[in-house]
DRENPA-3360 file (N, C-alpha, C; in nm, 2 decimals, always signed):
BEGIN
1 = MLFRSYNE = +0.03/-0.10/-0.04/+0.03/-0.03/+0.00/+0.11/+0.14/-0.01 ~ +0.06/+0.23/-0.05/+0.14/+0.40/-0.14/+0.12/+0.47/-0.02 ~ +0.16/+0.53/-0.01/+0.11/+0.68/+0.10/+0.22/+0.82/+0.03 ~ +0.12/+0.90/-0.08/+0.24/+0.98/-0.14/+0.15/+1.08/-0.10 ~ +0.25/+1.17/-0.06/+0.25/+1.31/-0.01/+0.32/+1.42/-0.14 ~ +0.35/+1.54/-0.09/+0.38/+1.71/-0.18/+0.41/+1.73/-0.13 ~ +0.51/+1.81/-0.25/+0.60/+1.89/-0.17/+0.55/+2.01/-0.24 ~ +0.58/+2.15/-0.22/+0.55/+2.25/-0.26/+0.51/+2.26/-0.39;
9 = NNLVVSEL = +0.61/+2.14/-0.48/+0.64/+2.17/-0.59/+0.57/+2.08/-0.69 ~ +0.45/+2.06/-0.61/+0.37/+1.93/-0.62/+0.49/+1.81/-0.64 ~ +0.54/+1.78/-0.63/+0.62/+1.65/-0.65/+0.60/+1.55/-0.52 ~ +0.64/+1.38/-0.61/+0.60/+1.35/-0.51/+0.72/+1.30/-0.43 ~ +0.69/+1.31/-0.34/+0.86/+1.31/-0.18/+0.81/+1.17/-0.14 ~ +0.77/+1.10/-0.07/+0.71/+1.02/-0.01/+0.71/+0.79/-0.06 ~ +0.69/+0.83/-0.16/+0.64/+0.72/-0.21/+0.78/+0.63/-0.25 ~ +0.91/+0.71/-0.31/+1.05/+0.61/-0.32/+1.05/+0.58/-0.18;
17 = DEKNIEKK = +1.04/+0.67/-0.08/+1.12/+0.65/+0.11/+1.02/+0.52/+0.09 ~ +0.87/+0.55/+0.07/+0.83/+0.36/+0.17/+0.90/+0.29/+0.12 ~ +0.86/+0.27/+0.00/+0.95/+0.20/-0.06/+1.07/+0.11/-0.01 ~ +1.21/+0.21/+0.01/+1.28/+0.20/+0.07/+1.23/+0.14/+0.21 ~ +1.17/+0.19/+0.23/+1.14/+0.16/+0.40/+1.13/+0.00/+0.35 ~ +1.04/-0.10/+0.28/+0.99/-0.12/+0.31/+1.15/-0.23/+0.27 ~ +1.23/-0.20/+0.16/+1.31/-0.31/+0.11/+1.38/-0.33/+0.22 ~ +1.39/-0.21/+0.31/+1.55/-0.23/+0.47/+1.45/-0.33/+0.55;
25 = AFKLFKSN = +1.34/-0.29/+0.57/+1.26/-0.37/+0.64/+1.30/-0.60/+0.63 ~ +1.29/-0.54/+0.46/+1.28/-0.72/+0.42/+1.47/-0.70/+0.46 ~ +1.58/-0.66/+0.42/+1.75/-0.68/+0.48/+1.74/-0.73/+0.58 ~ +1.68/-0.61/+0.73/+1.68/-0.68/+0.83/+1.63/-0.87/+0.86 ~ +1.57/-0.91/+0.82/+1.45/-1.01/+0.83/+1.54/-1.10/+0.75 ~ +1.59/-1.04/+0.60/+1.70/-1.17/+0.56/+1.83/-1.24/+0.68 ~ +1.86/-1.10/+0.72/+1.94/-1.10/+0.80/+1.93/-1.19/+0.93 ~ +1.80/-1.17/+0.97/+1.76/-1.22/+1.12/+1.80/-1.16/+1.21;
33 = FIDELYNF = +1.82/-0.98/+1.18/+1.86/-0.91/+1.28/+1.72/-0.90/+1.35 ~ +1.65/-0.99/+1.45/+1.49/-0.94/+1.42/+1.47/-0.85/+1.55 ~ +1.58/-0.76/+1.67/+1.52/-0.70/+1.77/+1.56/-0.56/+1.65 ~ +1.62/-0.55/+1.56/+1.65/-0.44/+1.44/+1.53/-0.43/+1.37 ~ +1.46/-0.46/+1.34/+1.35/-0.53/+1.30/+1.25/-0.42/+1.33 ~ +1.24/-0.54/+1.41/+1.11/-0.54/+1.57/+1.13/-0.34/+1.62 ~ +1.22/-0.29/+1.58/+1.25/-0.18/+1.62/+1.23/-0.04/+1.49 ~ +1.26/-0.13/+1.41/+1.27/-0.06/+1.32/+1.14/-0.07/+1.17;
41 = VNKYLKNY = +1.07/-0.16/+1.24/+0.89/-0.12/+1.15/+0.86/-0.05/+1.31 ~ +0.82/-0.07/+1.39/+0.73/-0.01/+1.45/+0.78/+0.17/+1.46 ~ +0.90/+0.22/+1.45/+0.91/+0.33/+1.41/+0.91/+0.40/+1.28 ~ +0.90/+0.30/+1.19/+0.83/+0.37/+1.06/+0.66/+0.33/+1.05 ~ +0.64/+0.20/+1.12/+0.46/+0.25/+1.11/+0.39/+0.37/+1.16 ~ +0.48/+0.46/+1.30/+0.40/+0.58/+1.27/+0.35/+0.67/+1.16 ~ +0.46/+0.70/+1.04/+0.39/+0.70/+0.95/+0.32/+0.66/+0.87 ~ +0.38/+0.51/+0.85/+0.27/+0.45/+0.77/+0.18/+0.31/+0.85;
49 = PNNLVLLN = +0.07/+0.36/+0.93/+0.01/+0.29/+0.98/-0.05/+0.18/+0.92 ~ -0.08/+0.14/+0.81/-0.18/+0.07/+0.75/-0.08/-0.05/+0.65 ~ +0.09/+0.00/+0.63/+0.12/-0.05/+0.54/+0.11/-0.19/+0.58 ~ +0.08/-0.29/+0.50/+0.13/-0.44/+0.50/+0.23/-0.44/+0.49 ~ +0.32/-0.47/+0.45/+0.42/-0.48/+0.45/+0.49/-0.52/+0.62 ~ +0.53/-0.39/+0.58/+0.54/-0.28/+0.75/+0.50/-0.42/+0.89 ~ +0.39/-0.39/+0.88/+0.28/-0.46/+0.95/+0.28/-0.63/+0.96 ~ +0.29/-0.70/+0.87/+0.35/-0.83/+0.85/+0.49/-0.85/+0.88;
57 = FKGVSEAK = +0.61/-0.79/+0.90/+0.73/-0.80/+0.92/+0.75/-0.73/+1.05 ~ +0.64/-0.65/+1.10/+0.65/-0.64/+1.25/+0.56/-0.77/+1.36 ~ +0.42/-0.84/+1.24/+0.45/-0.93/+1.36/+0.52/-1.03/+1.39 ~ +0.60/-1.07/+1.21/+0.72/-1.20/+1.26/+0.83/-1.17/+1.32 ~ +0.85/-1.02/+1.35/+0.92/-1.01/+1.44/+0.88/-1.01/+1.56 ~ +0.76/-0.94/+1.59/+0.70/-1.01/+1.77/+0.67/-1.14/+1.74 ~ +0.66/-1.20/+1.67/+0.64/-1.34/+1.68/+0.78/-1.45/+1.74 ~ +0.91/-1.40/+1.67/+0.99/-1.47/+1.73/+1.06/-1.41/+1.81;
65 = KDKFFVAY = +1.06/-1.31/+1.86/+1.02/-1.24/+2.03/+0.96/-1.27/+2.11 ~ +0.87/-1.36/+2.08/+0.78/-1.49/+2.17/+0.67/-1.40/+2.23 ~ +0.68/-1.35/+2.17/+0.52/-1.17/+2.17/+0.47/-1.25/+2.12 ~ +0.34/-1.38/+2.13/+0.31/-1.42/+2.10/+0.10/-1.36/+2.11 ~ +0.13/-1.33/+2.15/-0.02/-1.23/+2.16/-0.03/-1.13/+2.10 ~ +0.06/-1.02/+2.10/+0.09/-0.93/+2.02/+0.09/-0.98/+1.94 ~ +0.15/-1.06/+1.86/+0.22/-1.07/+1.72/+0.05/-1.13/+1.66 ~ -0.03/-1.23/+1.72/-0.16/-1.27/+1.68/-0.28/-1.12/+1.64;
73 = DTFKKILE = -0.23/-1.00/+1.73/-0.36/-0.89/+1.76/-0.25/-0.80/+1.65 ~ -0.12/-0.81/+1.56/-0.09/-0.78/+1.48/-0.12/-0.83/+1.30 ~ -0.10/-0.94/+1.35/-0.22/-1.01/+1.20/-0.34/-0.99/+1.25 ~ -0.40/-1.00/+1.30/-0.54/-0.93/+1.28/-0.59/-0.82/+1.26 ~ -0.49/-0.71/+1.28/-0.54/-0.61/+1.20/-0.45/-0.59/+1.07 ~ -0.38/-0.70/+1.06/-0.38/-0.71/+0.87/-0.52/-0.76/+0.83 ~ -0.58/-0.85/+0.85/-0.65/-0.85/+0.81/-0.80/-0.81/+0.82 ~ -0.80/-0.70/+0.92/-0.91/-0.62/+0.83/-0.88/-0.50/+0.82;
81 = IDPKNVDA = -0.74/-0.45/+0.76/-0.78/-0.41/+0.66/-0.76/-0.51/+0.49 ~ -0.71/-0.60/+0.53/-0.71/-0.72/+0.38/-0.74/-0.85/+0.45 ~ -0.89/-0.86/+0.41/-0.90/-1.00/+0.49/-0.87/-1.12/+0.41 ~ -0.80/-1.14/+0.28/-0.78/-1.24/+0.20/-0.63/-1.25/+0.21 ~ -0.51/-1.14/+0.29/-0.40/-1.15/+0.30/-0.40/-1.28/+0.37 ~ -0.30/-1.35/+0.24/-0.30/-1.49/+0.27/-0.11/-1.49/+0.40 ~ -0.03/-1.44/+0.34/+0.07/-1.39/+0.53/-0.05/-1.40/+0.64 ~ -0.11/-1.32/+0.63/-0.16/-1.31/+0.76/-0.25/-1.41/+0.85;
89 = LNSIGLLL = -0.26/-1.48/+0.73/-0.39/-1.60/+0.74/-0.32/-1.66/+0.82 ~ -0.22/-1.68/+0.72/-0.10/-1.82/+0.76/-0.07/-1.85/+0.90 ~ +0.01/-1.71/+0.86/+0.08/-1.68/+1.05/-0.04/-1.72/+1.14 ~ -0.12/-1.62/+1.13/-0.21/-1.70/+1.27/-0.22/-1.84/+1.23 ~ -0.26/-1.92/+1.13/-0.29/-2.03/+1.19/-0.14/-2.11/+1.22 ~ -0.04/-2.03/+1.21/+0.08/-2.11/+1.31/+0.10/-2.06/+1.43 ~ +0.02/-1.93/+1.48/+0.05/-1.90/+1.60/-0.03/-1.97/+1.73 ~ -0.17/-1.99/+1.64/-0.28/-2.08/+1.69/-0.26/-2.22/+1.70;
97 = NEAKRYPE = -0.16/-2.31/+1.62/-0.11/-2.44/+1.58/+0.01/-2.44/+1.77 ~ +0.09/-2.31/+1.77/+0.16/-2.29/+1.86/+0.09/-2.26/+2.02 ~ -0.01/-2.21/+2.00/-0.12/-2.22/+2.17/-0.14/-2.35/+2.14 ~ -0.15/-2.46/+2.05/-0.23/-2.61/+2.04/-0.39/-2.59/+2.02 ~ -0.41/-2.41/+1.99/-0.57/-2.45/+1.92/-0.60/-2.45/+1.79 ~ -0.57/-2.61/+1.77/-0.62/-2.67/+1.64/-0.73/-2.61/+1.53 ~ -0.82/-2.66/+1.60/-0.91/-2.64/+1.46/-0.97/-2.49/+1.48 ~ -0.92/-2.43/+1.56/-0.91/-2.25/+1.46/-0.80/-2.24/+1.37;
105 = AISYLEKA = -0.68/-2.35/+1.45/-0.59/-2.33/+1.29/-0.61/-2.31/+1.19 ~ -0.70/-2.45/+1.15/-0.73/-2.50/+1.05/-0.82/-2.41/+1.00 ~ -0.86/-2.38/+1.06/-1.01/-2.27/+0.98/-0.96/-2.15/+0.92 ~ -0.82/-2.14/+0.98/-0.77/-1.98/+0.89/-0.64/-2.03/+0.79 ~ -0.58/-2.15/+0.79/-0.48/-2.23/+0.74/-0.61/-2.25/+0.58 ~ -0.69/-2.29/+0.58/-0.78/-2.35/+0.50/-0.85/-2.21/+0.41 ~ -0.90/-2.14/+0.46/-0.87/-2.01/+0.39/-0.83/-1.97/+0.26 ~ -0.66/-1.98/+0.37/-0.52/-1.92/+0.29/-0.50/-2.09/+0.16;
113 = GKIQSKNS = -0.58/-2.13/+0.20/-0.53/-2.24/+0.09/-0.62/-2.23/-0.02 ~ -0.72/-2.20/-0.01/-0.82/-2.15/-0.07/-0.80/-2.03/-0.17 ~ -0.74/-1.92/-0.18/-0.67/-1.85/-0.17/-0.50/-1.89/-0.29 ~ -0.46/-1.92/-0.21/-0.32/-1.91/-0.27/-0.33/-2.06/-0.29 ~ -0.31/-2.19/-0.37/-0.35/-2.26/-0.30/-0.18/-2.35/-0.35 ~ -0.12/-2.28/-0.37/+0.01/-2.33/-0.45/+0.15/-2.28/-0.36 ~ +0.04/-2.29/-0.17/+0.19/-2.24/-0.08/+0.24/-2.33/-0.03 ~ +0.38/-2.38/+0.00/+0.33/-2.54/+0.04/+0.35/-2.49/+0.22;
121 = SIYNNLGI = +0.35/-2.32/+0.26/+0.41/-2.40/+0.38/+0.27/-2.40/+0.48 ~ +0.16/-2.31/+0.39/+0.00/-2.36/+0.42/-0.02/-2.53/+0.44 ~ -0.01/-2.59/+0.38/+0.03/-2.75/+0.39/+0.05/-2.77/+0.45 ~ +0.20/-2.74/+0.52/+0.28/-2.80/+0.65/+0.23/-2.76/+0.75 ~ +0.13/-2.61/+0.78/+0.17/-2.58/+0.85/+0.01/-2.60/+0.92 ~ -0.11/-2.70/+0.78/-0.19/-2.76/+0.85/-0.19/-2.89/+0.86 ~ -0.05/-2.95/+0.83/+0.01/-3.14/+0.90/+0.00/-3.13/+0.96 ~ +0.07/-3.03/+1.02/+0.11/-2.99/+1.18/-0.01/-2.98/+1.25;
129 = SYGSQNKY = -0.11/-2.91/+1.21/-0.22/-2.90/+1.27/-0.34/-3.02/+1.31 ~ -0.31/-3.05/+1.19/-0.44/-3.23/+1.27/-0.33/-3.35/+1.29 ~ -0.23/-3.34/+1.28/-0.07/-3.43/+1.30/-0.04/-3.41/+1.48 ~ -0.08/-3.31/+1.53/-0.10/-3.27/+1.68/-0.21/-3.30/+1.73 ~ -0.35/-3.36/+1.62/-0.48/-3.35/+1.67/-0.48/-3.56/+1.70 ~ -0.33/-3.60/+1.59/-0.35/-3.75/+1.57/-0.45/-3.80/+1.44 ~ -0.47/-3.74/+1.41/-0.54/-3.74/+1.32/-0.42/-3.75/+1.14 ~ -0.41/-3.88/+1.15/-0.28/-3.91/+1.10/-0.30/-3.92/+0.95;
137 = EEAKKNFL = -0.40/-3.90/+0.90/-0.43/-3.92/+0.74/-0.46/-3.82/+0.72 ~ -0.50/-3.76/+0.76/-0.52/-3.52/+0.73/-0.42/-3.50/+0.70 ~ -0.32/-3.51/+0.83/-0.17/-3.46/+0.87/-0.15/-3.56/+0.72 ~ -0.09/-3.64/+0.66/+0.01/-3.73/+0.60/-0.06/-3.66/+0.53 ~ -0.18/-3.59/+0.42/-0.27/-3.55/+0.32/-0.13/-3.41/+0.32 ~ -0.17/-3.38/+0.40/-0.14/-3.16/+0.37/+0.02/-3.19/+0.36 ~ +0.08/-3.31/+0.42/+0.26/-3.28/+0.40/+0.26/-3.30/+0.29 ~ +0.21/-3.46/+0.22/+0.22/-3.50/+0.10/+0.20/-3.36/-0.05;
145 = QAIAIDKS = +0.10/-3.26/+0.01/+0.07/-3.14/-0.07/+0.14/-3.08/-0.08 ~ +0.23/-3.06/+0.02/+0.36/-2.96/+0.11/+0.45/-2.92/-0.01 ~ +0.49/-3.09/-0.04/+0.61/-3.21/-0.11/+0.59/-3.15/-0.25 ~ +0.42/-3.17/-0.27/+0.46/-3.21/-0.41/+0.46/-3.05/-0.51 ~ +0.41/-2.96/-0.45/+0.47/-2.80/-0.44/+0.58/-2.79/-0.44 ~ +0.73/-2.82/-0.37/+0.82/-2.80/-0.43/+0.95/-2.85/-0.34 ~ +0.87/-3.00/-0.29/+0.96/-3.04/-0.24/+0.99/-2.99/-0.06 ~ +0.90/-2.93/-0.01/+0.94/-2.90/+0.07/+1.03/-2.98/+0.23;
153 = YDAKRNLS = +1.11/-2.85/+0.28/+1.17/-2.91/+0.31/+1.16/-2.91/+0.48 ~ +1.07/-2.84/+0.50/+0.99/-2.88/+0.67/+0.91/-3.02/+0.68 ~ +0.82/-3.01/+0.49/+0.71/-3.03/+0.54/+0.74/-3.24/+0.49 ~ +0.88/-3.21/+0.45/+0.98/-3.41/+0.45/+0.99/-3.41/+0.58 ~ +1.05/-3.29/+0.69/+1.05/-3.33/+0.80/+0.99/-3.37/+0.89 ~ +0.88/-3.26/+0.88/+0.75/-3.28/+0.99/+0.65/-3.40/+0.94 ~ +0.65/-3.48/+0.76/+0.58/-3.62/+0.74/+0.68/-3.71/+0.81 ~ +0.79/-3.70/+0.83/+0.90/-3.84/+0.86/+0.84/-3.84/+1.06;
161 = TLLVSQAV = +0.89/-3.73/+1.09/+0.82/-3.67/+1.21/+0.71/-3.79/+1.24 ~ +0.58/-3.80/+1.20/+0.50/-3.77/+1.15/+0.44/-3.92/+1.23 ~ +0.55/-4.02/+1.09/+0.53/-4.15/+1.04/+0.60/-4.20/+1.19 ~ +0.72/-4.15/+1.21/+0.79/-4.24/+1.33/+0.72/-4.24/+1.46 ~ +0.59/-4.11/+1.48/+0.51/-4.13/+1.60/+0.47/-4.28/+1.60 ~ +0.40/-4.27/+1.42/+0.28/-4.39/+1.39/+0.36/-4.49/+1.48 ~ +0.47/-4.54/+1.38/+0.56/-4.64/+1.44/+0.57/-4.71/+1.55 ~ +0.62/-4.60/+1.63/+0.66/-4.60/+1.76/+0.51/-4.65/+1.83;
169 = ELGNRGHH = +0.42/-4.58/+1.85/+0.30/-4.60/+1.94/+0.27/-4.81/+1.82 ~ +0.21/-4.80/+1.73/+0.22/-4.89/+1.65/+0.35/-5.06/+1.75 ~ +0.44/-5.00/+1.74/+0.54/-5.08/+1.84/+0.49/-5.11/+1.98 ~ +0.51/-5.00/+2.04/+0.43/-5.03/+2.19/+0.33/-5.16/+2.18 ~ +0.24/-5.13/+2.10/+0.12/-5.23/+2.13/+0.17/-5.38/+2.09 ~ +0.27/-5.40/+2.03/+0.36/-5.51/+1.95/+0.29/-5.57/+1.79 ~ +0.30/-5.43/+1.64/+0.25/-5.43/+1.55/+0.42/-5.38/+1.56 ~ +0.49/-5.51/+1.51/+0.63/-5.48/+1.54/+0.70/-5.45/+1.35;
177 = QHSVKLFL = +0.56/-5.58/+1.26/+0.57/-5.54/+1.13/+0.55/-5.44/+1.04 ~ +0.44/-5.39/+1.09/+0.41/-5.28/+1.11/+0.52/-5.13/+1.11 ~ +0.52/-5.15/+1.22/+0.61/-5.03/+1.26/+0.73/-5.01/+1.14 ~ +0.74/-5.15/+1.10/+0.91/-5.09/+1.06/+0.86/-5.02/+0.93 ~ +0.75/-5.13/+0.89/+0.72/-5.06/+0.75/+0.75/-4.90/+0.79 ~ +0.66/-4.81/+0.90/+0.68/-4.72/+0.85/+0.80/-4.59/+0.95 ~ +0.85/-4.70/+0.98/+1.03/-4.65/+1.03/+1.06/-4.59/+0.85 ~ +1.08/-4.70/+0.77/+1.15/-4.71/+0.68/+1.06/-4.60/+0.53;
185 = EAKSFFPK = +0.94/-4.56/+0.58/+0.88/-4.52/+0.52/+0.89/-4.35/+0.52 ~ +0.94/-4.38/+0.68/+1.01/-4.20/+0.70/+1.10/-4.13/+0.66 ~ +1.18/-4.31/+0.66/+1.33/-4.26/+0.67/+1.39/-4.21/+0.46 ~ +1.27/-4.21/+0.35/+1.19/-4.22/+0.22/+1.24/-4.05/+0.24 ~ +1.14/-3.96/+0.35/+1.11/-3.87/+0.33/+1.21/-3.81/+0.39 ~ +1.24/-3.86/+0.54/+1.41/-3.74/+0.54/+1.48/-3.83/+0.64 ~ +1.60/-3.90/+0.55/+1.71/-4.00/+0.60/+1.79/-4.03/+0.72 ~ +1.77/-3.88/+0.81/+1.85/-3.85/+0.90/+1.76/-3.88/+1.01;
193 = NPDIFAGL = +1.67/-3.87/+0.94/+1.58/-3.85/+1.07/+1.66/-3.92/+1.23 ~ +1.66/-3.86/+1.34/+1.75/-3.94/+1.41/+1.67/-4.05/+1.45 ~ +1.55/-4.01/+1.51/+1.35/-4.11/+1.58/+1.45/-4.29/+1.48 ~ +1.43/-4.19/+1.35/+1.47/-4.36/+1.31/+1.59/-4.45/+1.30 ~ +1.66/-4.40/+1.37/+1.72/-4.47/+1.37/+1.77/-4.51/+1.54 ~ +1.68/-4.52/+1.58/+1.68/-4.53/+1.77/+1.58/-4.59/+1.77 ~ +1.48/-4.62/+1.66/+1.35/-4.72/+1.68/+1.30/-4.77/+1.61 ~ +1.41/-4.79/+1.50/+1.43/-4.92/+1.33/+1.47/-5.04/+1.47;
201 = GPCYCKLG = +1.62/-4.98/+1.50/+1.73/-5.12/+1.53/+1.56/-5.22/+1.67 ~ +1.56/-5.14/+1.75/+1.49/-5.23/+1.85/+1.39/-5.35/+1.79 ~ +1.35/-5.27/+1.73/+1.21/-5.32/+1.65/+1.21/-5.43/+1.51 ~ +1.39/-5.41/+1.44/+1.43/-5.56/+1.42/+1.41/-5.66/+1.50 ~ +1.50/-5.63/+1.60/+1.51/-5.68/+1.74/+1.39/-5.78/+1.76 ~ +1.28/-5.73/+1.79/+1.17/-5.84/+1.84/+1.09/-5.85/+1.72 ~ +1.15/-5.80/+1.63/+1.09/-6.00/+1.43/+1.24/-6.06/+1.50 ~ +1.36/-6.06/+1.54/+1.44/-6.16/+1.52/+1.54/-6.15/+1.45;
209 = EIEKAESI = +1.50/-5.99/+1.37/+1.62/-6.01/+1.28/+1.77/-5.90/+1.28 ~ +1.77/-5.93/+1.36/+1.92/-5.90/+1.47/+2.09/-5.81/+1.35 ~ +2.00/-5.89/+1.19/+2.17/-5.84/+1.10/+2.13/-5.72/+1.07 ~ +1.96/-5.72/+1.04/+1.92/-5.61/+1.01/+1.94/-5.46/+1.13 ~ +1.90/-5.47/+1.24/+1.89/-5.41/+1.40/+2.04/-5.38/+1.33 ~ +2.13/-5.47/+1.30/+2.31/-5.41/+1.37/+2.39/-5.33/+1.23 ~ +2.33/-5.35/+1.11/+2.33/-5.28/+1.01/+2.27/-5.11/+1.02 ~ +2.09/-5.14/+1.10/+2.07/-4.99/+1.06/+2.13/-4.92/+1.18;
217 = YLEGLTIG = +2.20/-4.96/+1.28/+2.27/-4.89/+1.40/+2.42/-4.83/+1.30 ~ +2.45/-4.93/+1.25/+2.58/-4.89/+1.21/+2.60/-4.79/+1.06 ~ +2.50/-4.75/+1.01/+2.46/-4.67/+0.92/+2.42/-4.59/+0.99 ~ +2.36/-4.56/+1.13/+2.30/-4.39/+1.21/+2.46/-4.33/+1.23 ~ +2.58/-4.48/+1.28/+2.70/-4.38/+1.33/+2.78/-4.40/+1.24 ~ +2.79/-4.40/+1.07/+2.85/-4.36/+1.00/+2.76/-4.21/+0.92 ~ +2.63/-4.22/+0.91/+2.61/-4.07/+0.90/+2.61/-3.97/+1.06 ~ +2.66/-4.00/+1.14/+2.69/-3.87/+1.30/+2.54/-3.87/+1.31;
225 = IDSFDFFY = +2.46/-3.98/+1.33/+2.34/-3.97/+1.41/+2.41/-3.92/+1.53 ~ +2.41/-3.89/+1.59/+2.36/-3.85/+1.77/+2.29/-3.79/+1.89 ~ +2.22/-3.89/+1.88/+2.06/-3.84/+2.00/+2.11/-3.97/+2.12 ~ +2.10/-3.91/+2.22/+2.08/-4.00/+2.31/+2.02/-4.17/+2.36 ~ +1.92/-4.15/+2.25/+1.81/-4.24/+2.23/+1.83/-4.34/+2.16 ~ +1.95/-4.31/+2.07/+1.97/-4.42/+1.95/+2.15/-4.47/+2.04 ~ +2.21/-4.37/+2.09/+2.33/-4.45/+2.14/+2.29/-4.51/+2.29 ~ +2.17/-4.47/+2.35/+2.08/-4.60/+2.47/+2.06/-4.66/+2.43;
233 = NLSSFYAF = +1.99/-4.74/+2.29/+1.95/-4.81/+2.23/+2.08/-4.92/+2.15 ~ +2.16/-4.84/+2.05/+2.29/-4.90/+2.04/+2.32/-5.05/+2.14 ~ +2.41/-4.90/+2.25/+2.39/-4.97/+2.42/+2.34/-5.09/+2.43 ~ +2.20/-5.12/+2.42/+2.17/-5.22/+2.46/+2.17/-5.38/+2.37 ~ +2.19/-5.31/+2.24/+2.21/-5.41/+2.14/+2.30/-5.48/+2.18 ~ +2.44/-5.42/+2.20/+2.53/-5.53/+2.14/+2.55/-5.57/+2.33 ~ +2.50/-5.50/+2.42/+2.52/-5.59/+2.57/+2.38/-5.73/+2.57 ~ +2.30/-5.69/+2.48/+2.18/-5.83/+2.51/+2.20/-5.91/+2.41;
241 = YKRDGHKA = +2.21/-5.85/+2.23/+2.25/-5.95/+2.13/+2.33/-5.98/+2.07 ~ +2.50/-5.91/+2.08/+2.62/-5.95/+2.06/+2.67/-5.97/+2.14 ~ +2.63/-5.95/+2.28/+2.72/-5.98/+2.40/+2.84/-5.92/+2.38 ~ +2.87/-5.79/+2.41/+2.99/-5.72/+2.34/+2.99/-5.58/+2.43 ~ +3.04/-5.64/+2.54/+3.04/-5.58/+2.70/+3.16/-5.37/+2.63 ~ +3.25/-5.43/+2.61/+3.32/-5.36/+2.52/+3.23/-5.19/+2.45 ~ +3.16/-5.30/+2.35/+3.16/-5.18/+2.26/+2.98/-5.11/+2.37 ~ +2.90/-5.18/+2.45/+2.80/-5.17/+2.48/+2.84/-5.07/+2.59;
249 = LEFAYKAL = +2.88/-5.07/+2.70/+3.00/-4.93/+2.77/+3.05/-4.79/+2.70 ~ +3.16/-4.86/+2.59/+3.14/-4.76/+2.49/+3.03/-4.64/+2.40 ~ +2.86/-4.73/+2.34/+2.80/-4.59/+2.37/+2.71/-4.61/+2.52 ~ +2.70/-4.64/+2.59/+2.65/-4.64/+2.71/+2.76/-4.50/+2.75 ~ +2.86/-4.47/+2.72/+2.89/-4.34/+2.79/+2.87/-4.19/+2.69 ~ +2.83/-4.29/+2.57/+2.83/-4.12/+2.52/+2.68/-4.09/+2.46 ~ +2.62/-4.19/+2.56/+2.50/-4.16/+2.57/+2.45/-4.08/+2.69 ~ +2.51/-4.15/+2.75/+2.56/-3.99/+2.91/+2.60/-3.92/+2.90;
257 = EISPNNEK = +2.69/-3.90/+2.73/+2.79/-3.75/+2.68/+2.71/-3.62/+2.72 ~ +2.57/-3.69/+2.59/+2.48/-3.60/+2.54/+2.35/-3.56/+2.65 ~ +2.36/-3.64/+2.74/+2.21/-3.65/+2.87/+2.26/-3.67/+2.98 ~ +2.32/-3.66/+3.08/+2.43/-3.69/+3.15/+2.29/-3.73/+3.33 ~ +2.17/-3.66/+3.28/+2.11/-3.69/+3.40/+1.98/-3.77/+3.33 ~ +1.94/-3.80/+3.29/+1.89/-3.92/+3.16/+1.83/-4.03/+3.29 ~ +1.72/-4.04/+3.31/+1.65/-4.13/+3.39/+1.66/-4.23/+3.37 ~ +1.72/-4.32/+3.23/+1.65/-4.46/+3.14/+1.83/-4.50/+3.21;
265 = MRSEEHTS = +1.99/-4.44/+3.23/+2.10/-4.46/+3.21/+2.11/-4.49/+3.37 ~ +2.02/-4.41/+3.46/+2.03/-4.41/+3.57/+1.94/-4.51/+3.66 ~ +1.84/-4.55/+3.58/+1.80/-4.75/+3.59/+1.87/-4.83/+3.62 ~ +1.81/-4.91/+3.73/+1.93/-4.97/+3.83/+1.92/-5.15/+3.66 ~ +1.80/-5.13/+3.63/+1.78/-5.24/+3.54/+1.84/-5.24/+3.42 ~ +1.92/-5.09/+3.36/+2.01/-5.04/+3.25/+2.14/-5.15/+3.29 ~ +2.12/-5.07/+3.42/+2.34/-5.10/+3.49/+2.33/-5.23/+3.50 ~ +2.27/-5.26/+3.54/+2.28/-5.45/+3.58/+2.27/-5.51/+3.42;
273 = EL = +2.18/-5.49/+3.38/+2.25/-5.57/+3.18/+2.38/-5.53/+3.13 ~ +2.44/-5.37/+3.14/+2.52/-5.35/+3.08/+2.65/-5.41/+3.20;
% end
């Protein structure tokens, strides 16, 4: 939105200034100078209170500074000016996801999707909304939609996390074969998800497929998986299935380095197993 003013010679003097202000705000955002961006846009919104670009950066900077309620009000103001503003609709959906108000988030995100159907961020956020409510099929559909649009990195990662959650849930109920299938599907979308390498090994062991378990653990070591659960399960694997106390202790110490106060490592059961 442009705001024009004229000097005594009837020449436009503020249109270029406003555009330069918008460009400066964008540069601050791209450089991740959030405090500077926040101060900058608040300063110039006094002159251009309805500038949608500045208002959007105001909301973004507020959200990044954990001022979620203030950010919500800022994006709502944008919608008062422009009810079909996709960035504001999407941002409000994201904030409502953070507040665990998922049905409300979905209503805003679906409005955004109807206006801008090729925006992968909207579908990624919808996937989060549905996944957080354990509505796995709806979540998966939206993540896949995001991936189909532009191979969204975030959607791939989030879909992998969703599938791992399902795999763990099924494994806990004894459905290890199905669990393995979901772990492998999760791996196809995000090959370096550490939770896959932590969870798939024990699943293979439950099915008696010890070599496959060892293979997935070795792959995890090769690509540098570095999580407590990975090394904890790796330690247990070498203690129980390979009877290799030296490696079991080696990986137990790595687990302790990552999470020294983790209750799993302090349990008498695990200590005695090693």
